C-alpha positions as CSV (number, residue, x, y, z in Angstrom):
1,M,30.8,-19.4,16.4
2,S,33.5,-16.8,16.4
3,S,32.7,-13.4,16.1
4,R,34.5,-13.5,12.2
5,R,32.6,-16.4,11.3
6,R,29.5,-15.2,12.6
7,A,30.4,-11.6,10.3
8,L,31.1,-13.4,7.5
9,D,28.0,-15.2,7.4
10,T,26.2,-12.2,8.4
11,V,27.6,-10.6,5.4
12,A,27.1,-13.5,3.0
13,C,23.3,-13.9,3.9
14,Q,22.7,-10.1,3.6
15,V,24.4,-10.0,0.7
16,L,22.2,-13.3,-1.1
17,R,19.3,-11.5,0.4
18,L,19.7,-8.2,-1.8
19,A,20.8,-10.5,-4.6
20,L,17.6,-12.7,-4.2
21,A,15.5,-8.8,-4.4
22,A,17.6,-7.6,-7.4
23,V,16.4,-10.7,-9.4
24,T,12.8,-10.3,-8.1
25,G,12.9,-6.7,-9.1
26,V,14.0,-7.4,-12.6
27,L,11.9,-10.3,-12.5
28,L,8.4,-7.8,-11.8
29,A,10.1,-5.3,-14.3
30,R,10.1,-7.4,-16.8
31,A,6.4,-8.8,-16.3
32,L,4.5,-5.5,-15.4
33,E,5.2,-1.9,-17.2
34,P,5.7,0.6,-14.7
35,G,2.6,1.6,-14.3
36,S,1.4,-2.0,-12.9
37,R,4.4,-2.1,-11.5
38,G,3.5,1.2,-9.6
39,L,0.2,-0.1,-8.4
40,Y,2.1,-3.4,-6.9
41,A,4.5,-0.7,-5.1
42,V,1.5,1.6,-3.8
43,V,-0.6,-2.3,-2.6
44,A,3.1,-3.6,-0.7
45,T,3.3,0.2,1.0
46,T,0.6,0.7,2.4
47,A,0.7,-3.1,4.0
48,G,4.1,-2.5,5.1
49,I,3.4,0.7,6.1
50,T,1.1,-1.0,8.7
51,I,2.9,-3.5,9.7
52,E,5.5,-1.0,11.2
53,I,2.3,1.0,12.8
54,G,1.8,-1.9,14.4
55,H,4.8,-3.0,15.8
56,L,4.6,-0.1,18.2
57,S,8.2,-0.3,18.3
58,L,8.1,-3.0,21.2
59,Q,11.7,-3.7,19.7
60,Q,13.1,-0.5,21.5
61,S,11.5,-1.6,25.0
62,Q,13.4,-5.1,24.0
63,I,16.6,-2.9,23.9
64,A,15.6,-1.7,27.2
65,F,15.0,-4.1,29.5
66,W,17.2,-6.9,27.7
67,P,19.3,-6.5,31.0
68,D,17.3,-7.6,33.2
69,V,18.0,-11.5,32.5
70,A,14.9,-12.5,34.1
71,K,12.6,-10.6,31.9
72,R,13.9,-11.8,28.6
73,R,11.4,-15.3,28.2
74,A,8.3,-12.8,28.9
75,L,9.4,-10.3,26.6
76,L,9.9,-13.2,24.0
77,A,6.5,-14.0,24.4
78,N,5.1,-10.4,24.7
79,G,7.2,-9.8,21.2
80,L,4.8,-12.6,19.7
81,F,1.6,-12.5,21.1
82,I,1.4,-8.5,21.1
83,G,2.5,-8.7,17.3
84,L,-0.1,-10.7,16.3
85,L,-3.0,-9.1,18.7
86,L,-2.3,-5.6,17.0
87,G,-0.9,-6.8,13.6
88,L,-4.6,-8.0,13.5
89,V,-6.2,-4.6,14.4
90,C,-3.8,-2.7,12.3
91,A,-4.5,-5.1,8.9
92,L,-8.7,-4.1,10.0
93,V,-8.4,-0.6,10.4
94,S,-5.9,-0.7,7.3
95,F,-8.2,-2.3,5.3
96,T,-11.3,-0.4,6.3
97,A,-9.2,3.2,6.0
98,S,-8.8,2.7,2.6
99,L,-12.4,1.9,1.6
100,V,-12.8,5.5,2.4
101,L,-9.6,6.9,0.8
102,P,-9.5,3.7,-1.9
103,L,-5.6,4.1,-2.9
104,A,-5.9,0.3,-4.8
105,P,-9.0,-2.1,-5.5
106,P,-9.6,-3.1,-2.1
107,E,-9.2,-6.9,-3.4
108,L,-5.6,-6.3,-3.9
109,L,-5.0,-4.6,-1.0
110,A,-6.7,-7.5,1.6
111,I,-4.5,-10.1,0.3
112,A,-1.5,-8.2,1.3
113,L,-3.4,-6.9,4.9
114,L,-3.7,-11.4,5.5
115,A,0.6,-10.9,6.2
116,V,0.4,-8.0,8.6
117,P,-0.1,-9.9,11.8
118,F,2.6,-12.2,11.1
119,G,5.3,-9.2,9.8
120,V,4.5,-7.5,12.8
121,A,5.1,-10.5,15.1
122,A,7.7,-11.7,13.2
123,T,9.3,-8.0,13.8
124,N,9.0,-8.3,17.4
125,L,11.0,-11.8,17.3
126,N,13.3,-10.8,14.9
127,G,14.5,-8.2,18.0
128,I,14.4,-10.6,20.4
129,M,16.8,-13.0,18.2
130,L,19.3,-10.5,17.3
131,L,19.5,-9.8,21.3
132,R,19.6,-13.4,22.4
133,A,22.6,-13.2,19.7
134,R,21.4,-16.2,17.1
135,Q,22.2,-14.2,13.8
136,R,21.7,-16.9,12.0
137,L,18.8,-18.1,12.8
138,V,18.0,-13.7,11.8
139,N,20.3,-14.8,8.3
140,R,17.9,-17.4,7.4
141,A,15.0,-15.5,7.6
142,W,16.1,-12.6,6.1
143,V,17.3,-15.8,3.1
144,L,13.8,-17.3,3.5
145,T,11.8,-14.0,2.6
146,G,13.9,-13.6,-0.7
147,L,13.8,-17.1,-1.8
148,T,9.5,-17.1,-0.3
149,Q,8.8,-13.9,-3.1
150,C,11.6,-14.7,-6.2
151,V,11.3,-18.7,-6.7
152,P,7.3,-18.7,-6.9
153,L,7.4,-15.8,-9.4
154,L,9.9,-17.2,-11.6
155,I,7.7,-20.1,-11.7
156,L,4.7,-17.6,-12.4
157,I,6.7,-16.0,-15.0
158,A,7.7,-19.0,-16.8
159,L,3.8,-20.0,-16.9
160,G,2.7,-17.1,-18.2
161,Q,0.6,-16.1,-15.0
162,A,2.7,-13.0,-13.6
163,S,-0.5,-10.8,-12.3
164,V,-0.1,-8.2,-10.0
165,T,-2.9,-10.3,-7.8
166,A,0.0,-12.6,-8.1
167,V,2.4,-11.2,-7.5
168,I,1.2,-9.2,-4.3
169,V,0.3,-12.8,-3.4
170,C,4.2,-13.2,-3.3
171,W,4.8,-10.4,-1.6
172,A,2.4,-11.4,1.2
173,L,3.8,-15.5,1.6
174,S,7.6,-13.6,1.9
175,S,6.3,-11.1,4.5
176,A,4.9,-14.1,6.8
177,A,7.7,-16.4,6.1
178,P,10.1,-15.3,8.7
179,F,7.2,-15.5,11.4
180,M,6.7,-19.1,10.4
181,L,10.8,-20.0,10.5
182,F,11.0,-18.1,14.0
183,T,8.2,-20.1,15.5
184,A,9.1,-23.4,14.5
185,T,12.5,-22.7,16.9
186,L,10.5,-21.7,19.7
187,K,8.3,-24.2,22.6
188,L,5.1,-22.3,22.2
189,R,3.8,-24.3,25.0
190,S,5.8,-23.1,27.5
191,L,5.8,-19.3,26.6
192,R,4.0,-17.0,29.0
193,G,3.6,-13.5,28.7
194,R,3.1,-11.0,31.5
195,M,1.2,-8.3,31.2
196,S,2.3,-5.8,33.5
197,L,5.8,-6.0,31.4
198,A,3.6,-5.8,28.5
199,R,2.3,-2.4,29.6
200,R,5.7,-1.4,30.8
201,Q,7.0,-2.0,27.1
202,L,3.4,-0.3,25.4
203,G,4.2,2.9,27.1
204,L,7.8,2.6,27.0
205,A,8.0,1.8,23.1
206,G,5.1,4.5,22.7
207,R,7.2,7.2,23.1
208,Y,9.5,6.0,20.6
209,H,6.5,5.1,18.2
210,L,5.6,8.1,16.7
211,G,9.4,9.1,15.4
212,R,10.1,5.9,14.2
213,T,6.0,5.5,12.4
214,A,7.1,9.3,11.1
215,F,10.9,7.3,9.4
216,Y,9.4,4.8,8.0
217,L,7.3,6.9,6.1
218,L,9.7,9.0,5.6
219,L,11.3,5.8,3.6
220,T,7.6,4.9,1.4
221,V,5.7,7.7,1.7
222,D,6.9,9.4,-1.7
223,V,5.2,5.8,-3.9
224,L,2.3,7.1,-2.3
225,L,2.5,10.6,-3.3
226,L,3.9,10.2,-6.6
227,N,0.6,8.1,-7.5
228,A,-1.4,10.4,-5.7
229,L,0.4,14.2,-7.7
230,A,1.7,12.1,-10.7
231,S,0.7,8.6,-12.3
232,A,0.9,4.7,-11.2
233,R,3.9,5.2,-13.8
234,E,6.2,7.6,-11.6
235,A,5.8,5.0,-8.7
236,G,6.8,2.0,-11.0
237,L,10.0,4.4,-11.9
238,Y,10.5,5.4,-8.7
239,T,10.5,2.1,-7.1
240,V,13.4,1.1,-9.3
241,A,15.9,3.6,-8.7
242,A,14.9,2.6,-5.4
243,A,15.8,-0.9,-5.7
244,V,19.2,-0.5,-7.4
245,L,20.1,1.8,-4.4
246,S,19.1,-0.8,-1.7
247,L,21.8,-2.8,-2.9
248,A,24.2,-0.6,-0.5
249,A,21.6,-1.2,2.3
250,A,23.6,-5.2,2.4
251,P,26.4,-3.8,4.1
252,G,25.4,-1.5,6.6
253,E,22.5,-4.0,7.9
254,A,25.3,-6.8,8.1
255,V,27.4,-4.1,10.5
256,R,24.0,-3.0,12.5
257,Q,23.2,-6.3,13.2
258,L,26.4,-7.4,14.7
259,S,26.9,-4.1,16.5
260,L,23.5,-4.6,18.6
261,A,24.0,-6.7,21.5
262,R,27.4,-5.3,22.2
263,Q,25.7,-1.9,21.9
264,A,23.0,-3.3,24.3
265,D,25.0,-5.0,26.5
266,A,28.5,-3.4,27.2
267,D,28.9,-0.1,29.7
268,G,28.6,3.1,28.0
269,D,32.4,3.3,26.8
270,G,31.7,0.3,25.0
271,A,28.9,1.0,23.9
272,R,30.0,4.1,21.7
273,Q,33.3,2.0,20.7
274,A,30.6,-0.3,19.0
275,T,28.5,2.6,17.5
276,T,31.9,4.5,16.0
277,R,33.2,1.7,14.5
278,A,29.7,0.8,13.1
279,L,29.4,4.6,11.6
280,R,32.9,3.8,9.9
281,L,31.9,0.8,8.1
282,N,28.7,2.0,7.3
283,L,30.0,5.1,5.8
284,L,33.2,3.3,4.3
285,T,31.0,0.2,2.2
286,A,27.8,2.5,1.5
287,T,29.8,5.5,-0.1
288,A,31.8,3.1,-2.1
289,V,29.0,0.7,-3.6
290,V,27.1,3.7,-4.3
291,A,29.7,5.3,-6.3
292,V,29.6,2.1,-8.4
293,L,26.2,1.4,-9.1
294,A,26.0,5.6,-10.0
295,A,28.7,5.1,-12.4
296,A,27.0,1.8,-14.0
297,A,23.0,3.0,-13.5
298,P,23.0,3.8,-17.5
299,I,23.8,1.2,-18.7
300,L,22.7,-0.9,-15.4
301,I,18.9,-0.2,-15.7
302,P,17.8,-0.7,-19.0
303,L,20.0,-3.5,-19.8
304,V,18.3,-5.1,-16.6
305,Y,15.1,-3.8,-16.3
306,G,14.2,-3.4,-20.1
307,P,14.2,0.1,-22.2
308,A,10.8,1.0,-20.0
309,Y,13.1,1.8,-17.3
310,A,15.5,4.0,-18.7
311,P,13.9,7.5,-17.0
312,S,14.6,5.6,-13.2
313,V,18.2,6.2,-14.1
314,A,17.7,9.7,-13.4
315,P,15.9,9.4,-9.6
316,M,18.1,6.8,-9.1
317,L,21.9,9.9,-9.4
318,A,19.3,12.3,-7.1
319,L,18.8,9.4,-4.6
320,A,22.2,8.0,-4.7
321,P,23.3,10.7,-1.9
322,G,20.4,10.2,1.0
323,A,21.4,6.1,0.3
324,I,24.7,7.1,2.4
325,M,23.3,9.2,4.8
326,L,21.0,6.2,5.6
327,A,23.1,4.2,5.9
328,L,24.4,6.0,8.6
329,L,21.2,6.5,10.4
330,K,20.6,3.0,12.0
331,P,24.1,2.6,14.1
332,V,23.5,6.0,15.8
333,E,19.8,5.2,16.9
334,Q,20.5,1.9,18.3
335,F,23.6,3.9,20.7
336,L,20.8,6.8,20.9
337,V,18.2,4.9,22.7
338,R,20.5,3.9,25.5
339,L,20.0,8.1,26.4
340,S,16.6,7.4,26.6
341,R,15.2,11.0,25.4
342,P,11.8,9.3,23.6
343,M,10.9,12.9,22.8
344,T,13.6,13.9,21.5
345,M,13.9,10.5,19.4
346,T,10.5,11.4,17.9
347,A,11.0,15.0,16.9
348,I,13.8,14.7,14.2
349,P,11.8,12.0,12.0
350,V,8.8,14.2,12.3
351,L,10.6,17.0,11.9
352,A,12.6,14.9,9.0
353,L,9.1,13.9,7.2
354,G,7.7,17.1,7.5
355,V,10.6,18.5,5.4
356,N,10.1,15.3,3.3
357,L,6.4,16.3,2.5
358,V,6.2,19.5,1.7
359,L,9.7,18.8,-0.7
360,N,7.6,16.8,-2.5
361,A,4.6,18.6,-2.7
362,V,6.2,21.3,-4.3
363,L,8.7,19.1,-6.6
364,I,6.7,16.2,-6.9
365,P,4.1,17.4,-9.8
366,S,6.7,19.1,-12.2
367,W,9.9,16.6,-11.3
368,G,8.1,13.6,-10.9
369,A,10.1,10.6,-9.6
370,V,13.3,12.8,-10.1
371,G,11.8,15.5,-8.0
372,A,10.8,12.7,-5.1
373,A,14.5,11.8,-5.5
374,L,15.6,15.1,-4.8
375,A,13.2,15.4,-0.9
376,S,13.9,12.1,0.2
377,T,17.9,12.6,0.0
378,A,17.5,16.3,1.4
379,A,14.8,14.5,4.7
380,Y,17.6,11.8,5.2
381,T,20.2,14.2,4.6
382,V,18.4,16.3,7.5
383,I,18.3,13.6,10.1
384,A,21.5,12.2,9.6
385,V,22.9,15.4,10.7
386,V,21.3,15.8,13.1
387,E,21.4,12.3,15.3
388,L,25.0,12.3,14.4
389,T,25.4,15.5,16.0
390,W,23.4,14.4,19.0
391,F,25.6,11.5,19.4
392,V,29.1,13.2,18.9
393,R,28.0,15.3,21.5
394,A,26.3,13.0,24.2
395,S,29.3,10.5,24.0
396,S,31.7,12.6,24.1
397,T,33.3,11.3,20.3
398,A,35.3,13.6,18.5
399,P,34.1,13.6,14.9
400,R,37.8,12.5,13.5
401,E,36.8,9.2,15.1
402,L,33.7,9.0,12.6
403,V,36.1,8.8,9.7
404,P,37.0,5.9,8.2
405,R,40.8,3.9,8.8
406,R,43.0,1.7,7.2
407,A,41.8,-1.0,10.1
408,D,38.3,-0.5,9.3
409,L,38.9,-3.0,6.9
410,V,39.6,-5.6,8.7
411,L,36.3,-8.0,8.7
412,T,36.0,-8.6,12.6
413,R,33.1,-7.6,14.5
414,P,32.0,-4.2,15.1
415,G,33.1,-2.9,18.3
């Protein structure tokens, strides 16, 4: 497949995936009141955090070891087996912790945690597939995730059975679906892991993992804090605001995936050029999409999600600048990992998470979902500015190279 066709396929699948996610969000809003949606969000967020902790940033080690062709098959096997094992351990630990610090009913959380081992392994396999340039398979996995959640939910609503428990079951099935698709393409009997390589992978990935976990918490902990410091209703309103803005991530995610192989395989200057192109494209597309969403939000949210979610407009507008900042992070981090500075990469999101937690503690009691959105925008801006400054200095890139240009409107492979 040519790079142009691959780019078009990726963009189309990302748009379809986000369209399915948007439909799912609307269905949830129509089926559940803000309080019930907030409870669902707490359960899904807790399970999502468990998946994030469980994969131990193995993808970073996959990128680092991928240039050695002899290790590639073992990297695939390790990603599968380590993912399942660590996912199971983390799911058990998370459930035990929930009994001590109850965030949600244990029976609901247990349902979501069943998907964790498969979600962790799928995360590892997704990274390998991107490195193997199997973009179409990754695209299909994203679409399958959306379909597996949206279609059953639609049926449940039609039957009048869309309870919180039912939508959590749909979430768990959708989280496990990519694993099933990826493993269906593998010859499992021929896979052999390498313990010596696994130890090296875990040793390297572990140095990045604290930072990646901090970054994931930066994206998700607001929901848990809103539930604890305000109410489940405020958490539900916030998730709608974030869901609307997630539409801005589609072009950026497509660019990130298409850039990864070039950033991993190219020499230093080639990787720099791929990164600057990806950053320009993401800044251009994210700004355009966010501007349209912000202008339409006062009409769009009450009309689509229902009058009960009209208060989601204010947090969405407060979060909009942060969504643009987020679009710049993935491409630049894929370059920075080449510099082998794991402690620096860890310190940056930890700093941003600290900013987020402090601001949330101050703003949520008075401002609710709007306060959480302002805290997130501030923290996203901190991490984007620091990482972009590091990239510019480390790669000797002139800042003007990050400014979008007319040539960037041509849809080609980044870099």
